VODOLO-595600 format. One record per residue: x, y, z of N, C-alpha, C in turn; residue number from 1. Coordinates in steps of 0.05 Angstrom, whole numbers, plus 5000, padded with zeros to 4 digits. Each point is the difference from the previous one (the first is absolute). Layout:
// VODOLO-595600
n_X:X; n_Y:Y; n_Z:Z; ca_X:X; ca_Y:Y; ca_Z:Z; c_X:X; c_Y:Y; c_Z:Z; n:NUM
...
This chain:
// VODOLO-595600
n_X:2132; n_Y:9096; n_Z:7397; ca_X:5016; ca_Y:5006; ca_Z:4978; c_X:5009; c_Y:5029; c_Z:5002; n:1
n_X:5025; n_Y:5004; n_Z:4989; ca_X:5011; ca_Y:5027; ca_Z:5002; c_X:4990; c_Y:5018; c_Z:4976; n:2
n_X:5002; n_Y:5025; n_Z:5005; ca_X:4992; ca_Y:5019; ca_Z:4979; c_X:5024; c_Y:5005; c_Z:4982; n:3
n_X:4994; n_Y:5004; n_Z:4974; ca_X:5021; ca_Y:5006; ca_Z:4980; c_X:5002; c_Y:5030; c_Z:4998; n:4
n_X:5024; n_Y:5010; n_Z:5003; ca_X:5004; ca_Y:5028; ca_Z:4997; c_X:5016; c_Y:5006; c_Z:4975; n:5
n_X:4994; n_Y:5020; n_Z:4986; ca_X:5014; ca_Y:5007; ca_Z:4976; c_X:5019; c_Y:5023; c_Z:5006; n:6
n_X:5023; n_Y:4999; n_Z:4987; ca_X:5019; ca_Y:5022; ca_Z:5003; c_X:4993; c_Y:5022; c_Z:4980; n:7
n_X:4998; n_Y:5023; n_Z:5010; ca_X:4993; ca_Y:5023; ca_Z:4983; c_X:5023; c_Y:5019; c_Z:4996; n:8
n_X:5021; n_Y:4997; n_Z:5015; ca_X:5022; ca_Y:5019; ca_Z:4997; c_X:5020; c_Y:4991; c_Z:4979; n:9
n_X:5013; n_Y:5018; n_Z:4987; ca_X:5020; ca_Y:4994; ca_Z:4979; c_X:5027; c_Y:4997; c_Z:5013; n:10
n_X:5018; n_Y:4982; n_Z:4989; ca_X:5027; ca_Y:4998; ca_Z:5012; c_X:5015; c_Y:5026; c_Z:4995; n:11
n_X:5020; n_Y:5005; n_Z:5017; ca_X:5016; ca_Y:5025; ca_Z:4996; c_X:5015; c_Y:5000; c_Z:4974; n:12
n_X:5004; n_Y:5023; n_Z:4988; ca_X:5014; ca_Y:5002; ca_Z:4975; c_X:5030; c_Y:4996; c_Z:5005; n:13
n_X:5013; n_Y:4987; n_Z:4981; ca_X:5029; ca_Y:4997; ca_Z:5002; c_X:5014; c_Y:5025; c_Z:4991; n:14
n_X:5022; n_Y:5007; n_Z:5012; ca_X:5014; ca_Y:5025; ca_Z:4993; c_X:5011; c_Y:4998; c_Z:4971; n:15
n_X:4999; n_Y:5022; n_Z:4987; ca_X:5011; ca_Y:5002; ca_Z:4973; c_X:5029; c_Y:5011; c_Z:5002; n:16
n_X:5020; n_Y:4982; n_Z:4995; ca_X:5028; ca_Y:5007; ca_Z:5004; c_X:5009; c_Y:5022; c_Z:4982; n:17
n_X:4994; n_Y:5001; n_Z:4975; ca_X:5011; ca_Y:5022; ca_Z:4984; c_X:4990; c_Y:5027; c_Z:5010; n:18
n_X:4977; n_Y:5002; n_Z:5011; ca_X:4989; ca_Y:5025; ca_Z:5009; c_X:5014; c_Y:5010; c_Z:5025; n:19
n_X:5013; n_Y:4982; n_Z:5015; ca_X:5012; ca_Y:5008; ca_Z:5025; c_X:5029; c_Y:5010; c_Z:4997; n:20
n_X:5013; n_Y:4993; n_Z:4977; ca_X:5027; ca_Y:5010; ca_Z:4996; c_X:4999; c_Y:5029; c_Z:4991; n:21
n_X:5020; n_Y:5015; n_Z:5009; ca_X:5001; ca_Y:5027; ca_Z:4991; c_X:5005; c_Y:5001; c_Z:4969; n:22
n_X:4988; n_Y:5019; n_Z:4987; ca_X:5004; ca_Y:5002; ca_Z:4971; c_X:5029; c_Y:5004; c_Z:4992; n:23
n_X:5009; n_Y:4987; n_Z:4979; ca_X:5026; ca_Y:5004; ca_Z:4990; c_X:5021; c_Y:4982; c_Z:5013; n:24
n_X:4993; n_Y:4983; n_Z:5019; ca_X:5020; ca_Y:4983; ca_Z:5013; c_X:4994; c_Y:4971; c_Z:4991; n:25
n_X:5022; n_Y:4984; n_Z:4996; ca_X:4995; ca_Y:4972; ca_Z:4993; c_X:4991; c_Y:4985; c_Z:5024; n:26
n_X:4987; n_Y:4977; n_Z:4995; ca_X:4990; ca_Y:4984; ca_Z:5022; c_X:5024; c_Y:4988; c_Z:5015; n:27
n_X:4996; n_Y:4996; n_Z:5026; ca_X:5021; ca_Y:4989; ca_Z:5017; c_X:5004; c_Y:4970; c_Z:4993; n:28
n_X:5025; n_Y:4993; n_Z:4996; ca_X:5007; ca_Y:4972; ca_Z:4994; c_X:5020; c_Y:4991; c_Z:5021; n:29
n_X:4991; n_Y:4985; n_Z:5020; ca_X:5019; ca_Y:4992; ca_Z:5022; c_X:5020; c_Y:4980; c_Z:4989; n:30
n_X:5024; n_Y:4999; n_Z:5012; ca_X:5020; ca_Y:4980; ca_Z:4992; c_X:4991; c_Y:4973; c_Z:5009; n:31
n_X:5008; n_Y:4979; n_Z:4986; ca_X:4992; ca_Y:4973; ca_Z:5009; c_X:5013; c_Y:4993; c_Z:5027; n:32
n_X:4988; n_Y:4982; n_Z:5015; ca_X:5010; ca_Y:4992; ca_Z:5026; c_X:5028; c_Y:4987; c_Z:4997; n:33
n_X:5003; n_Y:4983; n_Z:4981; ca_X:5025; ca_Y:4987; ca_Z:4994; c_X:5007; c_Y:5006; c_Z:4971; n:34
n_X:5024; n_Y:5009; n_Z:4995; ca_X:5007; ca_Y:5005; ca_Z:4972; c_X:5001; c_Y:4974; c_Z:4984; n:35
n_X:4993; n_Y:5001; n_Z:4975; ca_X:5001; ca_Y:4975; ca_Z:4984; c_X:5029; c_Y:4990; c_Z:4998; n:36
n_X:5003; n_Y:4974; n_Z:4997; ca_X:5027; ca_Y:4989; ca_Z:4997; c_X:5013; c_Y:5010; c_Z:4974; n:37
n_X:5026; n_Y:5003; n_Z:5000; ca_X:5012; ca_Y:5010; ca_Z:4975; c_X:4997; c_Y:4979; c_Z:4978; n:38
n_X:4997; n_Y:5010; n_Z:4976; ca_X:4997; ca_Y:4982; ca_Z:4977; c_X:5026; c_Y:4985; c_Z:4996; n:39
n_X:4998; n_Y:4976; n_Z:4990; ca_X:5024; ca_Y:4984; ca_Z:4994; c_X:5015; c_Y:5014; c_Z:4978; n:40
n_X:5026; n_Y:5004; n_Z:5004; ca_X:5015; ca_Y:5015; ca_Z:4979; c_X:4998; c_Y:4986; c_Z:4973; n:41
n_X:4992; n_Y:5014; n_Z:4980; ca_X:4996; ca_Y:4987; ca_Z:4974; c_X:5026; c_Y:4991; c_Z:4987; n:42
n_X:5023; n_Y:5012; n_Z:5008; ca_X:5025; ca_Y:4993; ca_Z:4987; c_X:5013; c_Y:4974; c_Z:5011; n:43
n_X:4990; n_Y:4990; n_Z:5023; ca_X:5011; ca_Y:4976; ca_Z:5011; c_X:4982; c_Y:4976; c_Z:4992; n:44
n_X:5013; n_Y:4978; n_Z:4993; ca_X:4983; ca_Y:4976; ca_Z:4993; c_X:4987; c_Y:4988; c_Z:5024; n:45
n_X:4976; n_Y:4990; n_Z:4997; ca_X:4986; ca_Y:4988; ca_Z:5023; c_X:5014; c_Y:4973; c_Z:5006; n:46
n_X:5000; n_Y:4993; n_Z:5025; ca_X:5013; ca_Y:4976; ca_Z:5009; c_X:4981; c_Y:4976; c_Z:4997; n:47
n_X:5010; n_Y:4979; n_Z:4987; ca_X:4983; ca_Y:4977; ca_Z:4996; c_X:5001; c_Y:4983; c_Z:5025; n:48
n_X:4979; n_Y:4984; n_Z:5003; ca_X:5000; ca_Y:4981; ca_Z:5023; c_X:5018; c_Y:4977; c_Z:4994; n:49
n_X:5012; n_Y:4990; n_Z:5021; ca_X:5018; ca_Y:4976; ca_Z:4997; c_X:4982; c_Y:4975; c_Z:4997; n:50
n_X:5006; n_Y:4985; n_Z:4980; ca_X:4985; ca_Y:4974; ca_Z:4997; c_X:5014; c_Y:4979; c_Z:5018; n:51
n_X:4986; n_Y:4979; n_Z:5005; ca_X:5011; ca_Y:4979; ca_Z:5017; c_X:5023; c_Y:4987; c_Z:4986; n:52
n_X:4998; n_Y:4996; n_Z:4974; ca_X:5022; ca_Y:4988; ca_Z:4985; c_X:5025; c_Y:5017; c_Z:5001; n:53
n_X:4997; n_Y:5027; n_Z:4998; ca_X:5023; ca_Y:5018; ca_Z:5002; c_X:5013; c_Y:4999; c_Z:5027; n:54
n_X:4984; n_Y:4998; n_Z:5021; ca_X:5011; ca_Y:4999; ca_Z:5028; c_X:5015; c_Y:4973; c_Z:5003; n:55
n_X:4989; n_Y:4978; n_Z:4991; ca_X:5013; ca_Y:4974; ca_Z:5003; c_X:5026; c_Y:5000; c_Z:4984; n:56
n_X:4999; n_Y:5011; n_Z:4976; ca_X:5024; ca_Y:5002; ca_Z:4983; c_X:5022; c_Y:5017; c_Z:5013; n:57
n_X:4992; n_Y:5023; n_Z:5012; ca_X:5019; ca_Y:5017; ca_Z:5014; c_X:5013; c_Y:4987; c_Z:5024; n:58
n_X:4984; n_Y:4985; n_Z:5015; ca_X:5011; ca_Y:4986; ca_Z:5023; c_X:5020; c_Y:4978; c_Z:4991; n:59
n_X:4993; n_Y:4985; n_Z:4979; ca_X:5018; ca_Y:4979; ca_Z:4990; c_X:5026; c_Y:5012; c_Z:4990; n:60
n_X:4999; n_Y:5021; n_Z:4984; ca_X:5025; ca_Y:5012; ca_Z:4990; c_X:5017; c_Y:5012; c_Z:5023; n:61
n_X:4986; n_Y:5011; n_Z:5020; ca_X:5015; ca_Y:5011; ca_Z:5023; c_X:5014; c_Y:4977; c_Z:5015; n:62
n_X:4987; n_Y:4977; n_Z:5003; ca_X:5012; ca_Y:4978; ca_Z:5014; c_X:5024; c_Y:4989; c_Z:4983; n:63
n_X:4997; n_Y:4999; n_Z:4974; ca_X:5023; ca_Y:4991; ca_Z:4983; c_X:5023; c_Y:5019; c_Z:5003; n:64
n_X:4995; n_Y:5026; n_Z:5000; ca_X:5021; ca_Y:5020; ca_Z:5003; c_X:5014; c_Y:4997; c_Z:5027; n:65
n_X:4985; n_Y:4997; n_Z:5021; ca_X:5012; ca_Y:4997; ca_Z:5027; c_X:5016; c_Y:4974; c_Z:5002; n:66
n_X:4989; n_Y:4978; n_Z:4990; ca_X:5014; ca_Y:4975; ca_Z:5001; c_X:5026; c_Y:5000; c_Z:4985; n:67
n_X:4999; n_Y:5012; n_Z:4976; ca_X:5025; ca_Y:5002; ca_Z:4984; c_X:5021; c_Y:5019; c_Z:5012; n:68
n_X:4990; n_Y:5021; n_Z:5013; ca_X:5019; ca_Y:5018; ca_Z:5013; c_X:5013; c_Y:4986; c_Z:5024; n:69
n_X:4984; n_Y:4985; n_Z:5015; ca_X:5012; ca_Y:4985; ca_Z:5022; c_X:5019; c_Y:4979; c_Z:4990; n:70
n_X:4992; n_Y:4987; n_Z:4978; ca_X:5018; ca_Y:4979; ca_Z:4988; c_X:5026; c_Y:5012; c_Z:4990; n:71
n_X:4998; n_Y:5024; n_Z:4989; ca_X:5024; ca_Y:5014; ca_Z:4991; c_X:5019; c_Y:5005; c_Z:5023; n:72
n_X:4990; n_Y:5010; n_Z:5022; ca_X:5017; ca_Y:5005; ca_Z:5023; c_X:5012; c_Y:4973; c_Z:5011; n:73
n_X:4983; n_Y:4980; n_Z:5001; ca_X:5009; ca_Y:4974; ca_Z:5011; c_X:5021; c_Y:4988; c_Z:4982; n:74
n_X:4997; n_Y:5001; n_Z:4974; ca_X:5020; ca_Y:4989; ca_Z:4982; c_X:5026; c_Y:5016; c_Z:5001; n:75
n_X:4998; n_Y:5026; n_Z:5003; ca_X:5024; ca_Y:5016; ca_Z:5002; c_X:5016; c_Y:4993; c_Z:5025; n:76
n_X:4985; n_Y:4995; n_Z:5022; ca_X:5014; ca_Y:4993; ca_Z:5025; c_X:5013; c_Y:4973; c_Z:5000; n:77
n_X:4990; n_Y:4981; n_Z:4984; ca_X:5013; ca_Y:4973; ca_Z:4999; c_X:5020; c_Y:4999; c_Z:4977; n:78
n_X:5003; n_Y:5021; n_Z:4984; ca_X:5021; ca_Y:5001; ca_Z:4980; c_X:4992; c_Y:4993; c_Z:4972; n:79
n_X:4974; n_Y:4998; n_Z:4994; ca_X:4991; ca_Y:4994; ca_Z:4973; c_X:4993; c_Y:5027; c_Z:4987; n:80
n_X:5021; n_Y:5013; n_Z:4988; ca_X:4996; ca_Y:5027; ca_Z:4990; c_X:4982; c_Y:5001; c_Z:4975; n:81
n_X:5002; n_Y:4981; n_Z:4982; ca_X:4984; ca_Y:5001; ca_Z:4976; c_X:4970; c_Y:4996; c_Z:5007; n:82
n_X:4994; n_Y:4982; n_Z:5018; ca_X:4972; ca_Y:4996; ca_Z:5009; c_X:4989; c_Y:5025; c_Z:5014; n:83
n_X:5018; n_Y:5013; n_Z:5015; ca_X:4991; ca_Y:5024; ca_Z:5015; c_X:4993; c_Y:5022; c_Z:4980; n:84
n_X:5016; n_Y:5003; n_Z:4979; ca_X:4994; ca_Y:5021; ca_Z:4980; c_X:4975; c_Y:4993; c_Z:4985; n:85
n_X:4997; n_Y:4975; n_Z:4993; ca_X:4976; ca_Y:4992; ca_Z:4985; c_X:4975; c_Y:5004; c_Z:5017; n:86
n_X:5001; n_Y:4993; n_Z:5026; ca_X:4977; ca_Y:5004; ca_Z:5018; c_X:4994; c_Y:5030; c_Z:5003; n:87
n_X:5021; n_Y:5016; n_Z:5001; ca_X:4996; ca_Y:5029; ca_Z:5003; c_X:4987; c_Y:5011; c_Z:4975; n:88
n_X:5008; n_Y:4992; n_Z:4977; ca_X:4987; ca_Y:5009; ca_Z:4975; c_X:4971; c_Y:4992; c_Z:4999; n:89
n_X:4994; n_Y:4976; n_Z:5008; ca_X:4972; ca_Y:4990; ca_Z:5000; c_X:4984; c_Y:5016; c_Z:5021; n:90
n_X:5012; n_Y:5005; n_Z:5023; ca_X:4986; ca_Y:5015; ca_Z:5021; c_X:4993; c_Y:5028; c_Z:4991; n:91
n_X:5020; n_Y:5013; n_Z:4987; ca_X:4995; ca_Y:5028; ca_Z:4991; c_X:4978; c_Y:5000; c_Z:4978; n:92
n_X:5001; n_Y:4981; n_Z:4981; ca_X:4980; ca_Y:4999; ca_Z:4979; c_X:4972; c_Y:4994; c_Z:5011; n:93
n_X:4998; n_Y:4981; n_Z:5018; ca_X:4974; ca_Y:4994; ca_Z:5011; c_X:4990; c_Y:5022; c_Z:5018; n:94
n_X:5017; n_Y:5014; n_Z:5014; ca_X:4992; ca_Y:5023; ca_Z:5016; c_X:4990; c_Y:5023; c_Z:4983; n:95
n_X:5013; n_Y:5004; n_Z:4977; ca_X:4992; ca_Y:5021; ca_Z:4981; c_X:4972; c_Y:4993; c_Z:4989; n:96
n_X:4996; n_Y:4975; n_Z:4993; ca_X:4974; ca_Y:4992; ca_Z:4989; c_X:4979; c_Y:5001; c_Z:5021; n:97
n_X:5007; n_Y:4994; n_Z:5025; ca_X:4981; ca_Y:5002; ca_Z:5022; c_X:4992; c_Y:5029; c_Z:5004; n:98
n_X:5018; n_Y:5018; n_Z:4998; ca_X:4994; ca_Y:5029; ca_Z:5002; c_X:4980; c_Y:5008; c_Z:4978; n:99
n_X:5004; n_Y:4990; n_Z:4976; ca_X:4982; ca_Y:5006; ca_Z:4978; c_X:4973; c_Y:4988; c_Z:5004; n:100
n_X:4998; n_Y:4977; n_Z:5012; ca_X:4974; ca_Y:4987; ca_Z:5006; c_X:4985; c_Y:5017; c_Z:5020; n:101
n_X:5013; n_Y:5009; n_Z:5022; ca_X:4986; ca_Y:5015; ca_Z:5021; c_X:4992; c_Y:5028; c_Z:4990; n:102
n_X:5015; n_Y:5012; n_Z:4982; ca_X:4993; ca_Y:5026; ca_Z:4990; c_X:4982; c_Y:5000; c_Z:4976; n:103
n_X:4991; n_Y:4976; n_Z:4992; ca_X:4982; ca_Y:4996; ca_Z:4977; c_X:5012; c_Y:5009; c_Z:4974; n:104
n_X:5027; n_Y:4997; n_Z:4997; ca_X:5013; ca_Y:5007; ca_Z:4975; c_X:5005; c_Y:4976; c_Z:4983; n:105
n_X:4997; n_Y:4976; n_Z:5010; ca_X:5005; ca_Y:4976; ca_Z:4984; c_X:4974; c_Y:4993; c_Z:4985; n:106
n_X:5003; n_Y:4995; n_Z:4974; ca_X:4976; ca_Y:4994; ca_Z:4984; c_X:4992; c_Y:4971; c_Z:5004; n:107
n_X:5019; n_Y:4982; n_Z:5003; ca_X:4994; ca_Y:4972; ca_Z:5003; c_X:5010; c_Y:4991; c_Z:5028; n:108
n_X:4984; n_Y:4984; n_Z:5012; ca_X:5007; ca_Y:4989; ca_Z:5026; c_X:5012; c_Y:4972; c_Z:4996; n:109
n_X:5025; n_Y:4997; n_Z:5004; ca_X:5013; ca_Y:4974; ca_Z:4996; c_X:5001; c_Y:4986; c_Z:5027; n:110
n_X:4987; n_Y:4977; n_Z:5002; ca_X:5000; ca_Y:4985; ca_Z:5025; c_X:5012; c_Y:4973; c_Z:4995; n:111
């Protein structure tokens, strides 16, 4: 069996930082390695996440706008002027509503 030895020495003392600074000087404060990210500007509204229903609604209104715009051109080319104007009005209206859906300005989602 081995002999048990006891430690009789004391651990070294840790340095006292305030005593090492010259009197009258503030403590050294190093700059951070990476500056913190800038705070979000308080005057800008935070962007909401897009819900699945809003995305589906936006895609549907965009497809209506594109289809009506194409129909307007097609009807104009075959000589149906009234239908072309009506399709153009519907295309502009649905495009405007689609813009409002994607920018979260529409209160109700009409599908």
